[in-house]
C-alpha positions in Angstrom: 78.1 90.5 79.3 81.9 88.4 79.4 82.8 86.9 82.1 86.1 87.2 83.5 86.7 86.9 87.3 85.8 83.3 88.9 84.7 82.5 92.1 88.2 83.1 94.5 89.1 86.6 93.0 85.3 87.3 92.8 85.0 86.5 96.7 88.4 88.2 97.5 87.3 91.5 95.3 83.9 91.5 97.2 85.5 91.1 100.4 88.0 93.5 100.0 85.3 96.5 98.8 82.8 95.5 101.7 85.7 96.1 104.1 87.0 99.3 102.8 83.3 100.3 102.4 82.8 99.6 106.0 86.0 100.9 107.4 85.1 104.1 105.4 81.6 104.6 107.4 82.7 103.8 110.8 85.2 106.4 110.1 88.8 104.6 110.8 89.7 105.4 107.0 89.3 108.8 105.0 87.4 109.0 102.3 89.4 107.0 99.6 88.0 104.0 101.2 85.0 104.7 98.7 87.3 103.4 96.1 85.8 99.6 97.7 82.8 100.2 95.6 85.2 99.3 92.4 86.4 96.1 93.7 82.9 95.1 94.7 81.4 95.7 91.5 84.0 94.2 89.8 82.7 90.9 92.1 79.4 91.7 91.6 78.8 91.5 88.3 82.1 88.8 87.6 84.2 91.4 85.0 86.7 93.1 85.4 88.0 95.7 82.8 91.2 95.7 83.4 91.7 92.2 82.0 90.7 93.0 79.2 93.5 94.1 77.3 96.2 91.5 79.1 93.1 89.0 77.8 93.3 87.4 81.5 90.1 85.9 83.0 90.7 83.9 86.8 87.7 81.9 85.2 88.2 78.5 85.2 87.8 75.8 81.8 84.1 75.4 80.9 83.9 71.6 78.9 87.3 72.1 78.1 87.8 75.0 75.9 88.2 78.8 77.1 
């Protein structure tokens, strides 16, 4: 599968996803916090479908080619 999420982007997505889910489970925020599953999944799988239409990628250059 195509990877378009780089390391820093991945860490931020996973942290945000886990934070939202944890806050929901703890009762600090409402059920909308389950939306944290989306950034968590995109960080784990290193693929963001929202990047595709724009041709974006936060991955670094590999071998001098993109």
